[in-house]
C-alpha positions as a printed NumPy array, in Angstrom:
array([[-20.799,   3.256,  12.082],
       [-22.669,   6.382,  12.465],
       [-22.093,   9.954,  10.992],
       [-20.546,  11.324,  13.468],
       [-17.78 ,   8.355,  13.727],
       [-17.711,   8.739,   9.695],
       [-16.953,  12.539,  10.167],
       [-14.373,  11.47 ,  12.83 ],
       [-12.384,   9.274,  10.316],
       [-12.978,  11.455,   7.364],
       [-10.917,  14.605,   9.322],
       [ -8.527,  12.529,  10.769],
       [ -7.26 ,  10.304,   7.982],
       [ -5.315,  13.916,   6.282],
       [ -4.437,  14.763,  10.175],
       [ -2.406,  11.593,   9.959],
       [ -0.889,  11.741,   6.399],
       [  0.01 ,  15.34 ,   7.091],
       [  1.882,  13.962,  10.22 ],
       [  3.537,  11.101,   8.385],
       [  4.65 ,  13.299,   5.789],
       [  5.932,  15.475,   8.363],
       [  7.554,  12.868,  10.227],
       [  8.889,  11.187,   7.186],
       [ 12.701,  11.545,   7.777],
       [ 12.555,   9.953,  10.907],
       [  9.815,   7.429,  10.067],
       [ 12.75 ,   6.272,   6.809],
       [ 15.118,   6.343,  10.101],
       [ 13.745,   3.298,  11.704],
       [ 13.616,   0.943,   8.313],
       [ 17.267,  -0.059,   9.609],
       [ 15.604,  -1.556,  12.728],
       [ 13.625,  -4.184,  10.356],
       [ 16.495,  -5.944,   9.599],
       [ 17.365,  -7.63 ,   6.445],
       [ 14.741, -10.572,   5.186],
       [ 15.482, -14.093,   6.674],
       [ 13.946, -15.703,   3.504],
       [ 15.747, -13.705,   0.852],
       [ 18.832, -14.118,   2.703],
       [ 18.505, -18.022,   3.216],
       [ 16.556, -18.66 ,  -0.539],
       [ 17.598, -15.405,  -2.6  ],
       [ 14.454, -15.514,  -3.492],
       [ 11.818, -12.866,  -3.099],
       [  9.028, -12.749,  -0.34 ],
       [  5.563, -11.864,  -0.785],
       [  6.885,  -9.084,   1.781],
       [ 10.765,  -8.029,   0.121],
       [ 10.416,  -4.257,  -1.26 ],
       [  8.317,  -3.38 ,   1.741],
       [ 10.123,  -1.01 ,   2.864],
       [ 12.012,   0.488,   0.416],
       [  8.274,   0.728,  -1.575],
       [  7.412,   2.832,   1.622],
       [ 10.413,   4.86 ,   1.748],
       [  9.856,   5.403,  -2.435],
       [  6.188,   6.483,  -1.652],
       [  7.123,   9.279,   1.012],
       [  9.464,  10.792,  -1.511],
       [  6.744,  10.759,  -3.731],
       [  8.284,   8.534,  -6.079],
       [  5.452,   6.1  ,  -7.204],
       [  6.912,   4.195, -10.159],
       [ 10.092,   3.16 ,  -7.567],
       [  7.635,   2.492,  -5.083],
       [  5.504,   0.407,  -7.833],
       [  9.013,  -1.398,  -8.543],
       [  9.988,  -2.091,  -5.27 ],
       [  6.572,  -3.88 ,  -4.042],
       [  3.488,  -3.422,  -6.358],
       [  0.99 ,  -4.49 ,  -3.096],
       [  1.679,  -1.151,  -0.923],
       [  1.077,   1.133,  -4.128],
       [ -2.048,  -0.794,  -4.781],
       [ -3.869,  -0.967,  -1.284],
       [ -2.63 ,   2.888,  -0.578],
       [ -5.326,   3.367,  -4.253],
       [ -7.671,   1.354,  -2.514],
       [ -7.353,   3.17 ,   0.684],
       [ -7.909,   6.846,  -1.27 ],
       [-10.882,   4.843,  -2.691],
       [-12.616,   3.777,   0.592],
       [-11.934,   7.565,   1.829],
       [-13.708,   9.213,  -1.044],
       [-16.277,   6.503,  -0.927],
       [-16.994,   7.73 ,   3.19 ],
       [-16.659,  11.52 ,   1.879],
       [-19.5  ,  11.289,  -0.463],
       [-21.482,   9.134,   2.542],
       [-20.722,  11.779,   4.905],
       [-22.582,  13.985,   2.096],
       [-25.296,  11.433,   1.413],
       [-24.491,  10.186,  -2.126],
       [-24.07 ,   6.587,  -1.52 ],
       [-21.381,   5.765,  -4.35 ],
       [-19.265,   2.371,  -5.017],
       [-15.281,   3.136,  -6.772],
       [-14.737,   0.113,  -5.63 ],
       [-16.091,  -3.52 ,  -6.76 ],
       [-17.833,  -5.814,  -3.974],
       [-17.819,  -8.834,  -5.807],
       [-15.861, -11.599,  -4.478],
       [-14.333, -12.868,  -7.461],
       [-12.774,  -9.446,  -8.765],
       [-10.444,  -9.701,  -5.589],
       [ -9.994, -13.501,  -5.739],
       [ -8.78 , -12.742,  -8.858],
       [ -6.794,  -9.722,  -8.057],
       [ -5.015, -12.139,  -5.287],
       [ -4.129, -14.646,  -7.921],
       [ -2.301, -11.828,  -9.916],
       [ -0.578, -11.173,  -6.925],
       [  0.62 , -14.375,  -6.074],
       [  1.429, -14.411, -10.33 ],
       [  3.392, -11.18 ,  -9.46 ],
       [  5.091, -12.648,  -6.602],
       [  6.275, -15.8  ,  -8.387],
       [  7.492, -13.718, -11.743],
       [  9.992, -11.209,  -9.525],
       [ 11.992, -13.668,  -8.738],
       [ 12.704, -14.486, -12.58 ],
       [ 12.319, -11.405, -14.296],
       [ 14.665,  -9.117, -13.19 ],
       [ 12.591,  -5.899, -14.455],
       [  9.738,  -6.262, -11.717],
       [ 12.326,  -7.419,  -8.452],
       [ 12.772,  -5.013,  -6.372],
       [ 16.009,  -2.674,  -6.256]])
């Protein structure tokens, strides 16, 4: 990506974030259109995606702890995107910093921990979506 494209992305991201927050009530009103999770309805177990809609709703209302409680993956992805955005801003100004590791074993470990989390939340009510 050349510098001009990086600047366009750097300017666009805050604009998109502002628009999402400005229209958050409309976005949240679309949630019922998603329907119920078929996997959860059939088995009674939480799939990896269960709680994502509630997590987004909580994040849009600024309740980060509730967002994490409903599904930790979206707040985690939001933090990753923020770190990548910060890296991009530094890159535009000519400073190469890496906030996130690029080592594959770290990301495989994170994925494994998420897998354990997605299984355990079916057995530990305190980490199940609310």
